N, CA, C and O atoms as CSV, one atom per row, in Angstrom:
chain,resi,resn,atom,element,x,y,z
A,1,UNK,N,N,107.982,137.811,194.873
A,1,UNK,CA,C,107.241,139.047,195.005
A,1,UNK,C,C,107.141,139.765,193.667
A,1,UNK,O,O,106.119,140.388,193.380
A,2,UNK,N,N,108.195,139.688,192.834
A,2,UNK,CA,C,108.172,140.350,191.534
A,2,UNK,C,C,107.041,139.812,190.675
A,2,UNK,O,O,106.379,140.576,189.973
A,3,UNK,N,N,106.810,138.496,190.724
A,3,UNK,CA,C,105.720,137.915,189.946
A,3,UNK,C,C,104.373,138.407,190.460
A,3,UNK,O,O,103.462,138.667,189.674
A,4,UNK,N,N,104.249,138.531,191.755
A,4,UNK,CA,C,102.998,139.000,192.345
A,4,UNK,C,C,102.695,140.410,191.859
A,4,UNK,O,O,101.554,140.699,191.498
A,5,UNK,N,N,103.681,141.286,191.840
A,5,UNK,CA,C,103.492,142.668,191.417
A,5,UNK,C,C,103.132,142.718,189.943
A,5,UNK,O,O,102.242,143.476,189.556
A,6,UNK,N,N,103.807,141.924,189.103
A,6,UNK,CA,C,103.529,141.938,187.674
A,6,UNK,C,C,102.136,141.423,187.363
A,6,UNK,O,O,101.542,141.833,186.366
A,7,UNK,N,N,101.602,140.541,188.183
A,7,UNK,CA,C,100.298,139.964,187.900
A,7,UNK,C,C,99.148,140.857,188.357
A,7,UNK,O,O,97.988,140.581,188.052
A,8,UNK,N,N,99.463,141.921,189.085
A,8,UNK,CA,C,98.410,142.804,189.552
A,8,UNK,C,C,97.894,143.641,188.402
A,8,UNK,O,O,98.674,144.158,187.602
A,9,UNK,N,N,96.580,143.777,188.318
A,9,UNK,CA,C,95.975,144.555,187.254
A,9,UNK,C,C,95.580,145.912,187.783
A,9,UNK,O,O,95.601,146.158,188.989
A,10,UNK,N,N,95.218,146.787,186.868
A,10,UNK,CA,C,94.882,148.164,187.226
A,10,UNK,C,C,93.891,148.215,188.381
A,10,UNK,O,O,92.789,147.672,188.305
A,11,UNK,N,N,94.316,148.886,189.457
A,11,UNK,CA,C,93.439,149.115,190.588
A,11,UNK,C,C,93.233,147.920,191.488
A,11,UNK,O,O,92.491,148.010,192.466
A,12,UNK,N,N,93.865,146.810,191.190
A,12,UNK,CA,C,93.653,145.614,191.994
A,12,UNK,C,C,94.972,145.136,192.579
A,12,UNK,O,O,95.563,144.169,192.100
A,13,UNK,N,N,95.421,145.817,193.609
A,13,UNK,CA,C,96.637,145.426,194.301
A,13,UNK,C,C,96.306,144.264,195.219
A,13,UNK,O,O,95.205,144.186,195.762
A,14,UNK,N,N,97.248,143.375,195.388
A,14,UNK,CA,C,97.004,142.230,196.269
A,14,UNK,C,C,96.821,142.717,197.706
A,14,UNK,O,O,97.310,143.783,198.081
A,15,UNK,N,N,96.115,141.926,198.493
A,15,UNK,CA,C,95.887,142.289,199.898
A,15,UNK,C,C,97.208,142.423,200.658
A,15,UNK,O,O,97.359,143.319,201.489
A,16,UNK,N,N,98.154,141.543,200.377
A,16,UNK,CA,C,99.432,141.622,201.094
A,16,UNK,C,C,100.193,142.894,200.719
A,16,UNK,O,O,100.841,143.501,201.573
A,17,UNK,N,N,100.122,143.295,199.464
A,17,UNK,CA,C,100.778,144.535,199.035
A,17,UNK,C,C,100.140,145.733,199.722
A,17,UNK,O,O,100.839,146.606,200.235
A,18,UNK,N,N,98.826,145.772,199.732
A,18,UNK,CA,C,98.090,146.874,200.380
A,18,UNK,C,C,98.416,146.908,201.871
A,18,UNK,O,O,98.652,147.979,202.431
A,19,UNK,N,N,98.431,145.754,202.506
A,19,UNK,CA,C,98.719,145.705,203.948
A,19,UNK,C,C,100.124,146.214,204.259
A,19,UNK,O,O,100.335,146.875,205.275
A,20,UNK,N,N,101.083,145.907,203.388
A,20,UNK,CA,C,102.454,146.395,203.594
A,20,UNK,C,C,102.484,147.921,203.531
A,20,UNK,O,O,103.108,148.567,204.374
A,21,UNK,N,N,101.819,148.489,202.546
A,21,UNK,CA,C,101.786,149.948,202.440
A,21,UNK,C,C,101.033,150.576,203.606
A,21,UNK,O,O,101.442,151.609,204.135
A,22,UNK,N,N,99.945,149.952,203.997
A,22,UNK,CA,C,99.151,150.461,205.125
A,22,UNK,C,C,99.994,150.463,206.402
A,22,UNK,O,O,100.003,151.437,207.154
A,23,UNK,N,N,100.695,149.366,206.629
A,23,UNK,CA,C,101.560,149.246,207.807
A,23,UNK,C,C,102.656,150.310,207.775
A,23,UNK,O,O,102.938,150.952,208.786
A,24,UNK,N,N,103.267,150.489,206.606
A,24,UNK,CA,C,104.333,151.476,206.452
A,24,UNK,C,C,103.802,152.897,206.693
A,24,UNK,O,O,104.469,153.711,207.332
A,25,UNK,N,N,102.611,153.186,206.184
A,25,UNK,CA,C,102.031,154.522,206.373
A,25,UNK,C,C,101.703,154.778,207.841
A,25,UNK,O,O,101.966,155.865,208.355
A,26,UNK,N,N,101.134,153.789,208.513
A,26,UNK,CA,C,100.840,153.961,209.943
A,26,UNK,C,C,102.127,154.140,210.755
A,26,UNK,O,O,102.170,154.932,211.697
A,27,UNK,N,N,103.171,153.398,210.382
A,27,UNK,CA,C,104.450,153.528,211.082
A,27,UNK,C,C,105.020,154.931,210.873
A,27,UNK,O,O,105.487,155.563,211.821
A,28,UNK,N,N,104.980,155.410,209.643
A,28,UNK,CA,C,105.487,156.743,209.348
A,28,UNK,C,C,104.665,157.800,210.091
A,28,UNK,O,O,105.218,158.778,210.595
A,29,UNK,N,N,103.362,157.607,210.158
A,29,UNK,CA,C,102.499,158.555,210.869
A,29,UNK,C,C,102.856,158.585,212.350
A,29,UNK,O,O,102.936,159.657,212.950
A,30,UNK,N,N,103.070,157.420,212.937
A,30,UNK,CA,C,103.436,157.347,214.353
A,30,UNK,C,C,104.777,158.043,214.611
A,30,UNK,O,O,104.929,158.762,215.599
A,31,UNK,N,N,105.748,157.825,213.714
A,31,UNK,CA,C,107.051,158.473,213.863
A,31,UNK,C,C,106.918,159.994,213.802
A,31,UNK,O,O,107.550,160.709,214.581
A,32,UNK,N,N,106.109,160.476,212.892
A,32,UNK,CA,C,105.919,161.920,212.746
A,32,UNK,C,C,105.217,162.496,213.966
A,32,UNK,O,O,105.593,163.561,214.456
A,33,UNK,N,N,104.201,161.798,214.457
A,33,UNK,CA,C,103.492,162.277,215.647
A,33,UNK,C,C,104.417,162.295,216.866
A,33,UNK,O,O,104.357,163.223,217.672
A,34,UNK,N,N,105.271,161.274,217.005
A,34,UNK,CA,C,106.246,161.255,218.104
A,34,UNK,C,C,107.233,162.416,217.980
A,34,UNK,O,O,107.570,163.062,218.972
A,35,UNK,N,N,107.687,162.672,216.767
A,35,UNK,CA,C,108.595,163.783,216.524
A,35,UNK,C,C,107.913,165.110,216.876
A,35,UNK,O,O,108.514,165.975,217.515
A,36,UNK,N,N,106.671,165.259,216.459
A,36,UNK,CA,C,105.917,166.478,216.750
A,36,UNK,C,C,105.746,166.661,218.261
A,36,UNK,O,O,105.851,167.774,218.775
A,37,UNK,N,N,105.488,165.580,218.951
A,37,UNK,CA,C,105.329,165.643,220.403
A,37,UNK,C,C,106.634,166.090,221.069
A,37,UNK,O,O,106.615,166.897,221.998
A,38,UNK,N,N,107.760,165.566,220.592
A,38,UNK,CA,C,109.060,165.956,221.159
A,38,UNK,C,C,109.317,167.443,220.933
A,38,UNK,O,O,109.844,168.123,221.814
A,39,UNK,N,N,108.955,167.938,219.780
A,39,UNK,CA,C,109.134,169.366,219.501
A,39,UNK,C,C,108.287,170.196,220.458
A,39,UNK,O,O,108.756,171.204,220.987
A,40,UNK,N,N,107.048,169.781,220.680
A,40,UNK,CA,C,106.163,170.516,221.578
A,40,UNK,C,C,106.648,170.475,223.026
A,40,UNK,O,O,106.479,171.442,223.768
A,41,UNK,N,N,107.251,169.356,223.425
A,41,UNK,CA,C,107.802,169.240,224.779
A,41,UNK,C,C,108.937,170.225,225.015
A,41,UNK,O,O,109.124,170.717,226.128
A,42,UNK,N,N,109.683,170.504,223.973
A,42,UNK,CA,C,110.833,171.402,224.083
A,42,UNK,C,C,110.470,172.792,223.587
A,42,UNK,O,O,111.238,173.434,222.870
A,43,UNK,N,N,109.283,173.247,223.982
A,43,UNK,CA,C,108.811,174.560,223.566
A,43,UNK,C,C,109.655,175.672,224.154
A,43,UNK,O,O,110.475,175.460,225.048
A,44,UNK,N,N,109.433,176.837,223.636
A,44,UNK,CA,C,110.176,178.010,224.082
A,44,UNK,C,C,109.553,178.522,225.363
A,44,UNK,O,O,108.338,178.695,225.447
A,45,UNK,N,N,110.383,178.762,226.355
A,45,UNK,CA,C,109.899,179.286,227.630
A,45,UNK,C,C,109.393,180.704,227.420
A,45,UNK,O,O,110.021,181.514,226.738
A,46,UNK,N,N,108.277,180.975,228.005
A,46,UNK,CA,C,107.694,182.308,227.874
A,46,UNK,C,C,108.026,183.110,229.123
A,46,UNK,O,O,107.251,183.125,230.079
A,47,UNK,N,N,109.160,183.767,229.117
A,47,UNK,CA,C,109.576,184.571,230.264
A,47,UNK,C,C,108.990,185.967,230.132
A,47,UNK,O,O,109.146,186.619,229.100
A,48,UNK,N,N,108.327,186.414,231.164
A,48,UNK,CA,C,107.757,187.755,231.121
A,48,UNK,C,C,108.782,188.802,231.497
A,48,UNK,O,O,108.561,189.993,231.280
A,49,UNK,N,N,109.893,188.379,232.054
A,49,UNK,CA,C,110.939,189.327,232.435
A,49,UNK,C,C,111.708,189.763,231.191
A,49,UNK,O,O,112.024,188.944,230.327
A,50,UNK,N,N,112.000,191.040,231.110
A,50,UNK,CA,C,112.764,191.500,229.948
A,50,UNK,C,C,114.138,190.853,229.952
A,50,UNK,O,O,114.776,190.724,230.997
A,51,UNK,N,N,114.584,190.449,228.775
A,51,UNK,CA,C,115.884,189.810,228.676
A,51,UNK,C,C,116.778,190.544,227.712
A,51,UNK,O,O,116.402,191.559,227.124
A,52,UNK,N,N,117.916,190.034,227.570
A,52,UNK,CA,C,118.915,190.539,226.652
A,52,UNK,C,C,118.363,190.449,225.218
A,52,UNK,O,O,117.664,189.491,224.887
A,53,UNK,N,N,118.666,191.415,224.391
A,53,UNK,CA,C,118.189,191.454,223.019
A,53,UNK,C,C,118.620,190.202,222.251
A,53,UNK,O,O,117.854,189.688,221.437
A,54,UNK,N,N,119.817,189.714,222.495
A,54,UNK,CA,C,120.296,188.498,221.832
A,54,UNK,C,C,119.437,187.301,222.231
A,54,UNK,O,O,119.148,186.439,221.401
A,55,UNK,N,N,119.023,187.244,223.512
A,55,UNK,CA,C,118.148,186.155,223.961
A,55,UNK,C,C,116.820,186.206,223.228
A,55,UNK,O,O,116.315,185.174,222.788
A,56,UNK,N,N,116.248,187.402,223.092
A,56,UNK,CA,C,114.962,187.559,222.401
A,56,UNK,C,C,115.093,187.167,220.934
A,56,UNK,O,O,114.209,186.519,220.374
A,57,UNK,N,N,116.198,187.563,220.321
A,57,UNK,CA,C,116.429,187.222,218.926
A,57,UNK,C,C,116.512,185.709,218.754
A,57,UNK,O,O,115.953,185.152,217.809
A,58,UNK,N,N,117.204,185.060,219.662
A,58,UNK,CA,C,117.325,183.603,219.611
A,58,UNK,C,C,115.963,182.945,219.808
A,58,UNK,O,O,115.646,181.954,219.151
A,59,UNK,N,N,115.159,183.501,220.718
A,59,UNK,CA,C,113.809,182.981,220.951
A,59,UNK,C,C,112.973,183.066,219.687
A,59,UNK,O,O,112.268,182.119,219.338
A,60,UNK,N,N,113.048,184.190,219.007
A,60,UNK,CA,C,112.284,184.378,217.772
A,60,UNK,C,C,112.744,183.380,216.712
A,60,UNK,O,O,111.915,182.781,216.027
A,61,UNK,N,N,114.049,183.198,216.573
A,61,UNK,CA,C,114.574,182.232,215.608
A,61,UNK,C,C,114.093,180.823,215.924
A,61,UNK,O,O,113.693,180.086,215.024
A,62,UNK,N,N,114.129,180.448,217.190
A,62,UNK,CA,C,113.661,179.121,217.589
A,62,UNK,C,C,112.169,178.963,217.302
A,62,UNK,O,O,111.726,177.918,216.824
A,63,UNK,N,N,111.401,180.008,217.599
A,63,UNK,CA,C,109.962,179.947,217.354
A,63,UNK,C,C,109.680,179.793,215.868
A,63,UNK,O,O,108.824,178.997,215.483
A,64,UNK,N,N,110.388,180.546,215.024
A,64,UNK,CA,C,110.197,180.449,213.572
A,64,UNK,C,C,110.575,179.059,213.057
A,64,UNK,O,O,109.888,178.501,212.202
A,65,UNK,N,N,111.651,178.515,213.572
A,65,UNK,CA,C,112.073,177.167,213.168
A,65,UNK,C,C,111.022,176.139,213.570
A,65,UNK,O,O,110.693,175.241,212.796
A,66,UNK,N,N,110.498,176.277,214.789
A,66,UNK,CA,C,109.474,175.353,215.277
A,66,UNK,C,C,108.217,175.448,214.416
A,66,UNK,O,O,107.624,174.426,214.071
A,67,UNK,N,N,107.810,176.657,214.072
A,67,UNK,CA,C,106.625,176.842,213.234
A,67,UNK,C,C,106.825,176.233,211.848
A,67,UNK,O,O,105.908,175.628,211.293
A,68,UNK,N,N,108.002,176.393,211.303
A,68,UNK,CA,C,108.311,175.816,209.994
A,68,UNK,C,C,108.224,174.290,210.037
A,68,UNK,O,O,107.652,173.667,209.143
A,69,UNK,N,N,108.793,173.702,211.077
A,69,UNK,CA,C,108.732,172.249,211.239
A,69,UNK,C,C,107.289,171.799,211.426
A,69,UNK,O,O,106.876,170.798,210.841
A,70,UNK,N,N,106.519,172.522,212.232
A,70,UNK,CA,C,105.110,172.166,212.448
A,70,UNK,C,C,104.312,172.203,211.149
A,70,UNK,O,O,103.459,171.345,210.919
A,71,UNK,N,N,104.584,173.188,210.301
A,71,UNK,CA,C,103.884,173.255,209.013
A,71,UNK,C,C,104.232,172.046,208.150
A,71,UNK,O,O,103.358,171.445,207.526
A,72,UNK,N,N,105.514,171.698,208.123
A,72,UNK,CA,C,105.955,170.543,207.336
A,72,UNK,C,C,105.328,169.248,207.876
A,72,UNK,O,O,104.857,168.411,207.105
A,73,UNK,N,N,105.328,169.095,209.182
A,73,UNK,CA,C,104.752,167.908,209.816
A,73,UNK,C,C,103.258,167.805,209.498
A,73,UNK,O,O,102.760,166.724,209.180
A,74,UNK,N,N,102.560,168.912,209.582
A,74,UNK,CA,C,101.120,168.913,209.281
A,74,UNK,C,C,100.855,168.488,207.841
A,74,UNK,O,O,99.921,167.733,207.572
A,75,UNK,N,N,101.685,168.978,206.914
A,75,UNK,CA,C,101.543,168.592,205.504
A,75,UNK,C,C,101.782,167.095,205.332
A,75,UNK,O,O,101.016,166.417,204.648
A,76,UNK,N,N,102.839,166.579,205.949
A,76,UNK,CA,C,103.145,165.149,205.841
A,76,UNK,C,C,102.000,164.303,206.392
A,76,UNK,O,O,101.618,163.302,205.787
A,77,UNK,N,N,101.456,164.702,207.532
A,77,UNK,CA,C,100.337,163.959,208.118
A,77,UNK,C,C,99.119,163.999,207.205
A,77,UNK,O,O,98.398,163.008,207.089
A,78,UNK,N,N,98.887,165.126,206.564
A,78,UNK,CA,C,97.754,165.247,205.629
A,78,UNK,C,C,97.926,164.271,204.464
A,78,UNK,O,O,96.969,163.608,204.064
A,79,UNK,N,N,99.155,164.179,203.913
A,79,UNK,CA,C,99.411,163.269,202.802
A,79,UNK,C,C,99.261,161.809,203.226
A,79,UNK,O,O,98.721,160.994,202.478
A,80,UNK,N,N,99.734,161.486,204.413
A,80,UNK,CA,C,99.615,160.111,204.907
A,80,UNK,C,C,98.150,159.749,205.111
A,80,UNK,O,O,97.716,158.672,204.702
A,81,UNK,N,N,97.389,160.633,205.737
A,81,UNK,CA,C,95.960,160.372,205.950
A,81,UNK,C,C,95.215,160.212,204.627
A,81,UNK,O,O,94.324,159.371,204.509
A,82,UNK,N,N,95.582,161.018,203.638
A,82,UNK,CA,C,94.947,160.904,202.323
A,82,UNK,C,C,95.283,159.553,201.683
A,82,UNK,O,O,94.420,158.931,201.064
A,83,UNK,N,N,96.532,159.098,201.827
A,83,UNK,CA,C,96.927,157.796,201.280
A,83,UNK,C,C,96.166,156.671,201.975
A,83,UNK,O,O,95.725,155.724,201.324
A,84,UNK,N,N,96.012,156.770,203.292
A,84,UNK,CA,C,95.244,155.755,204.031
A,84,UNK,C,C,93.782,155.761,203.591
A,84,UNK,O,O,93.154,154.705,203.516
A,85,UNK,N,N,93.245,156.920,203.304
A,85,UNK,CA,C,91.867,157.006,202.801
A,85,UNK,C,C,91.738,156.350,201.436
A,85,UNK,O,O,90.746,155.680,201.149
A,86,UNK,N,N,92.761,156.550,200.584
A,86,UNK,CA,C,92.735,155.911,199.267
A,86,UNK,C,C,92.824,154.388,199.396
A,86,UNK,O,O,92.227,153.659,198.604
A,87,UNK,N,N,93.560,153.919,200.384
A,87,UNK,CA,C,93.615,152.473,200.623
A,87,UNK,C,C,92.219,151.969,200.971
A,87,UNK,O,O,91.761,150.958,200.437
A,88,UNK,N,N,91.550,152.682,201.868
A,88,UNK,CA,C,90.212,152.255,202.306
A,88,UNK,C,C,89.193,152.307,201.159
A,88,UNK,O,O,88.287,151.476,201.098
A,89,UNK,N,N,89.339,153.273,200.260
A,89,UNK,CA,C,88.375,153.417,199.162
A,89,UNK,C,C,88.720,152.546,197.955
A,89,UNK,O,O,87.915,152.421,197.032
A,90,UNK,N,N,89.903,151.947,197.955
A,90,UNK,CA,C,90.315,151.110,196.832
A,90,UNK,C,C,90.996,151.879,195.714
A,90,UNK,O,O,91.236,151.322,194.643
A,91,UNK,N,N,91.314,153.156,195.941
A,91,UNK,CA,C,91.948,153.986,194.920
A,91,UNK,C,C,93.458,154.106,195.094
A,91,UNK,O,O,94.114,154.828,194.342
A,92,UNK,N,N,94.007,153.413,196.068
A,92,UNK,CA,C,95.437,153.518,196.339
A,92,UNK,C,C,96.245,153.007,195.158
A,92,UNK,O,O,95.941,151.956,194.593
A,93,UNK,N,N,97.284,153.765,194.785
A,93,UNK,CA,C,98.183,153.330,193.727
A,93,UNK,C,C,97.684,153.614,192.330
A,93,UNK,O,O,98.282,153.162,191.354
A,94,UNK,N,N,96.589,154.360,192.217
A,94,UNK,CA,C,96.047,154.717,190.914
A,94,UNK,C,C,96.257,156.214,190.707
A,94,UNK,O,O,95.884,157.021,191.558
A,95,UNK,N,N,96.845,156.574,189.592
A,95,UNK,CA,C,97.117,157.976,189.274
A,95,UNK,C,C,95.799,158.746,189.187
A,95,UNK,O,O,94.874,158.335,188.487
A,96,UNK,N,N,95.727,159.863,189.903
A,96,UNK,CA,C,94.518,160.681,189.903
A,96,UNK,C,C,94.273,161.361,188.561
A,96,UNK,O,O,93.167,161.830,188.294
A,97,UNK,N,N,95.294,161.415,187.723
A,97,UNK,CA,C,95.152,162.090,186.445
A,97,UNK,C,C,94.831,161.114,185.308
A,97,UNK,O,O,93.782,161.219,184.671
A,98,UNK,N,N,95.726,160.176,185.061
A,98,UNK,CA,C,95.542,159.265,183.918
A,98,UNK,C,C,94.841,157.963,184.304
A,98,UNK,O,O,94.466,157.182,183.429
A,99,UNK,N,N,94.662,157.724,185.586
A,99,UNK,CA,C,93.980,156.545,186.136
A,99,UNK,C,C,94.709,155.231,185.856
A,99,UNK,O,O,94.107,154.159,185.912
A,100,UNK,N,N,95.991,155.319,185.557
A,100,UNK,CA,C,96.818,154.120,185.410
A,100,UNK,C,C,97.466,153.817,186.759
A,100,UNK,O,O,97.497,154.662,187.654
A,101,UNK,N,N,97.981,152.595,186.885
A,101,UNK,CA,C,98.693,152.245,188.117
A,101,UNK,C,C,99.939,153.102,188.267
A,101,UNK,O,O,100.672,153.332,187.306
A,102,UNK,N,N,100.165,153.564,189.477
A,102,UNK,CA,C,101.423,154.231,189.796
A,102,UNK,C,C,102.451,153.113,189.959
A,102,UNK,O,O,102.195,152.157,190.691
A,103,UNK,N,N,103.603,153.206,189.301
A,103,UNK,CA,C,104.590,152.128,189.394
A,103,UNK,C,C,104.984,151.821,190.849
A,103,UNK,O,O,105.085,152.714,191.690
A,104,UNK,N,N,105.198,150.546,191.105
A,104,UNK,CA,C,105.520,150.077,192.446
A,104,UNK,C,C,106.750,150.787,193.018
A,104,UNK,O,O,106.770,151.133,194.199
A,105,UNK,N,N,107.770,151.004,192.193
A,105,UNK,CA,C,108.983,151.683,192.692
A,105,UNK,C,C,108.661,153.092,193.185
A,105,UNK,O,O,109.223,153.537,194.186
A,106,UNK,N,N,107.772,153.790,192.503
A,106,UNK,CA,C,107.377,155.138,192.946
A,106,UNK,C,C,106.619,155.050,194.258
A,106,UNK,O,O,106.843,155.863,195.154
A,107,UNK,N,N,105.728,154.082,194.387
A,107,UNK,CA,C,104.970,153.934,195.636
A,107,UNK,C,C,105.879,153.539,196.792
A,107,UNK,O,O,105.665,153.958,197.930
A,108,UNK,N,N,106.881,152.741,196.502
A,108,UNK,CA,C,107.824,152.382,197.572
A,108,UNK,C,C,108.580,153.616,198.055
A,108,UNK,O,O,108.818,153.779,199.251
A,109,UNK,N,N,108.955,154.480,197.118
A,109,UNK,CA,C,109.685,155.692,197.481
A,109,UNK,C,C,108.762,156.734,198.107
A,109,UNK,O,O,109.163,157.469,199.010
A,110,UNK,N,N,107.535,156.789,197.624
A,110,UNK,CA,C,106.595,157.818,198.070
A,110,UNK,C,C,105.192,157.198,198.137
A,110,UNK,O,O,104.393,157.390,197.220
A,111,UNK,N,N,104.880,156.450,199.224
A,111,UNK,CA,C,103.590,155.752,199.295
A,111,UNK,C,C,102.376,156.684,199.293
A,111,UNK,O,O,101.246,156.228,199.116
A,112,UNK,N,N,102.603,157.980,199.488
A,112,UNK,CA,C,101.482,158.923,199.452
A,112,UNK,C,C,101.329,159.576,198.077
A,112,UNK,O,O,100.565,160.529,197.924
A,113,UNK,N,N,102.059,159.061,197.071
A,113,UNK,CA,C,101.985,159.626,195.722
A,113,UNK,C,C,100.567,159.499,195.169
A,113,UNK,O,O,99.907,158.474,195.342
A,114,UNK,N,N,100.114,160.554,194.506
A,114,UNK,CA,C,98.784,160.540,193.886
A,114,UNK,C,C,98.874,160.563,192.370
A,114,UNK,O,O,97.871,160.372,191.683
A,115,UNK,N,N,100.071,160.796,191.847
A,115,UNK,CA,C,100.276,160.861,190.405
A,115,UNK,C,C,101.411,159.936,189.997
A,115,UNK,O,O,102.376,159.751,190.738
A,116,UNK,N,N,101.280,159.351,188.791
A,116,UNK,CA,C,102.402,158.591,188.243
A,116,UNK,C,C,103.495,159.596,187.895
A,116,UNK,O,O,103.254,160.803,187.907
A,117,UNK,N,N,104.672,159.115,187.590
A,117,UNK,CA,C,105.808,160.000,187.345
A,117,UNK,C,C,105.553,160.925,186.149
A,117,UNK,O,O,105.884,162.109,186.212
A,118,UNK,N,N,104.976,160.409,185.067
A,118,UNK,CA,C,104.709,161.239,183.881
A,118,UNK,C,C,103.763,162.381,184.211
A,118,UNK,O,O,104.015,163.525,183.831
A,119,UNK,N,N,102.681,162.085,184.910
A,119,UNK,CA,C,101.708,163.120,185.269
A,119,UNK,C,C,102.290,164.096,186.285
A,119,UNK,O,O,101.983,165.287,186.245
A,120,UNK,N,N,103.132,163.599,187.198
A,120,UNK,CA,C,103.786,164.467,188.173
A,120,UNK,C,C,104.700,165.461,187.461
A,120,UNK,O,O,104.691,166.654,187.766
A,121,UNK,N,N,105.493,164.954,186.503
A,121,UNK,CA,C,106.392,165.832,185.754
A,121,UNK,C,C,105.602,166.866,184.962
A,121,UNK,O,O,105.982,168.036,184.917
A,122,UNK,N,N,104.506,166.444,184.336
A,122,UNK,CA,C,103.666,167.372,183.583
A,122,UNK,C,C,103.102,168.449,184.506
A,122,UNK,O,O,103.098,169.630,184.159
A,123,UNK,N,N,102.630,168.042,185.672
A,123,UNK,CA,C,102.071,168.978,186.641
A,123,UNK,C,C,103.113,169.989,187.095
A,123,UNK,O,O,102.831,171.185,187.173
A,124,UNK,N,N,104.321,169.510,187.396
A,124,UNK,CA,C,105.390,170.399,187.854
A,124,UNK,C,C,105.792,171.394,186.766
A,124,UNK,O,O,106.032,172.566,187.057
A,125,UNK,N,N,105.868,170.932,185.509
A,125,UNK,CA,C,106.206,171.833,184.404
A,125,UNK,C,C,105.118,172.884,184.222
A,125,UNK,O,O,105.418,174.057,184.000
A,126,UNK,N,N,103.870,172.474,184.315
A,126,UNK,CA,C,102.762,173.412,184.164
A,126,UNK,C,C,102.760,174.436,185.296
A,126,UNK,O,O,102.504,175.618,185.066
A,127,UNK,N,N,103.043,173.984,186.519
A,127,UNK,CA,C,103.101,174.910,187.655
A,127,UNK,C,C,104.254,175.890,187.497
A,127,UNK,O,O,104.102,177.076,187.789
A,128,UNK,N,N,105.396,175.411,187.041
A,128,UNK,CA,C,106.554,176.285,186.839
A,128,UNK,C,C,106.255,177.304,185.750
A,128,UNK,O,O,106.607,178.476,185.884
A,129,UNK,N,N,105.619,176.874,184.692
A,129,UNK,CA,C,105.266,177.775,183.602
A,129,UNK,C,C,104.284,178.840,184.079
A,129,UNK,O,O,104.415,180.017,183.745
A,130,UNK,N,N,103.312,178.414,184.853
A,130,UNK,CA,C,102.325,179.348,185.396
A,130,UNK,C,C,102.980,180.345,186.348
A,130,UNK,O,O,102.639,181.528,186.348
A,131,UNK,N,N,103.916,179.866,187.153
A,131,UNK,CA,C,104.608,180.745,188.098
A,131,UNK,C,C,105.456,181.774,187.354
A,131,UNK,O,O,105.546,182.929,187.769
A,132,UNK,N,N,106.076,181.350,186.255
A,132,UNK,CA,C,106.886,182.291,185.470
A,132,UNK,C,C,106.015,183.378,184.857
A,132,UNK,O,O,106.434,184.532,184.762
A,133,UNK,N,N,104.805,183.014,184.442
A,133,UNK,CA,C,103.884,183.999,183.886
A,133,UNK,C,C,103.251,184.845,184.976
A,133,UNK,O,O,102.749,185.939,184.718
A,134,UNK,N,N,103.281,184.319,186.215
A,134,UNK,CA,C,102.701,185.058,187.332
A,134,UNK,C,C,101.189,185.006,187.341
A,134,UNK,O,O,100.542,185.823,187.996
A,135,UNK,N,N,100.625,184.064,186.627
A,135,UNK,CA,C,99.162,183.986,186.545
A,135,UNK,C,C,98.668,182.727,187.217
A,135,UNK,O,O,99.299,181.674,187.127
A,136,UNK,N,N,97.547,182.835,187.887
A,136,UNK,CA,C,96.871,181.679,188.460
A,136,UNK,C,C,97.644,181.008,189.560
A,136,UNK,O,O,98.669,181.505,190.027
A,137,UNK,N,N,97.130,179.866,189.965
A,137,UNK,CA,C,97.738,179.137,191.064
A,137,UNK,C,C,98.580,177.975,190.589
A,137,UNK,O,O,99.314,177.373,191.373
A,138,UNK,N,N,98.478,177.649,189.291
A,138,UNK,CA,C,99.242,176.522,188.794
A,138,UNK,C,C,98.545,175.194,189.010
A,138,UNK,O,O,99.123,174.142,188.738
A,139,UNK,N,N,97.302,175.224,189.498
A,139,UNK,CA,C,96.575,173.983,189.712
A,139,UNK,C,C,96.013,173.499,188.395
A,139,UNK,O,O,95.543,174.294,187.581
A,140,UNK,N,N,96.061,172.193,188.187
A,140,UNK,CA,C,95.546,171.601,186.972
A,140,UNK,C,C,94.427,170.640,187.290
A,140,UNK,O,O,94.418,169.996,188.339
A,141,UNK,N,N,93.501,170.552,186.390
A,141,UNK,CA,C,92.465,169.543,186.560
A,141,UNK,C,C,92.855,168.341,185.729
A,141,UNK,O,O,93.662,168.454,184.806
A,142,UNK,N,N,92.295,167.203,186.046
A,142,UNK,CA,C,92.696,165.971,185.365
A,142,UNK,C,C,92.390,166.010,183.874
A,142,UNK,O,O,93.066,165.331,183.102
A,143,UNK,N,N,91.403,166.775,183.447
A,143,UNK,CA,C,91.069,166.789,182.023
A,143,UNK,C,C,92.214,167.354,181.190
A,143,UNK,O,O,92.356,166.983,180.025
A,144,UNK,N,N,93.034,168.239,181.751
A,144,UNK,CA,C,94.141,168.814,181.016
A,144,UNK,C,C,95.373,167.926,181.050
A,144,UNK,O,O,96.305,168.131,180.272
A,145,UNK,N,N,95.389,166.965,181.919
A,145,UNK,CA,C,96.583,166.145,182.097
A,145,UNK,C,C,96.465,164.788,181.429
A,145,UNK,O,O,97.393,163.986,181.529
A,146,UNK,N,N,95.363,164.498,180.750
A,146,UNK,CA,C,95.180,163.213,180.088
A,146,UNK,C,C,95.833,163.212,178.730
A,146,UNK,O,O,95.782,162.207,178.021
């Protein structure tokens, strides 16, 4: 397998490599959807009867925790769907900034990665710098990251 990976050229991942990532992404998506379904099944009961203040406080905490998890799940699903779209378009594994191959080890750890490690680090530093200045959103365009 190591020889197969080394022989791959920019933007041309082998079909077996792509299929492995596609399978892994679909599996991860299914796991997340199942997890989301379980959370929804265990929703907070909506009792119209007034209850103890501690009960209401606990209900609010549970609702906030559920909302936080739902936001995280939605983000993960968005990243997985975007990675699957890149597979279909032939852009999977190519850094959106420098257009070089994202290293295989990074894709194995994070198959939804859109940036190589160097560009990711640059982006994070730029966002942190922008946040410290309190200006803008910290978003970068690819022309600044080349």
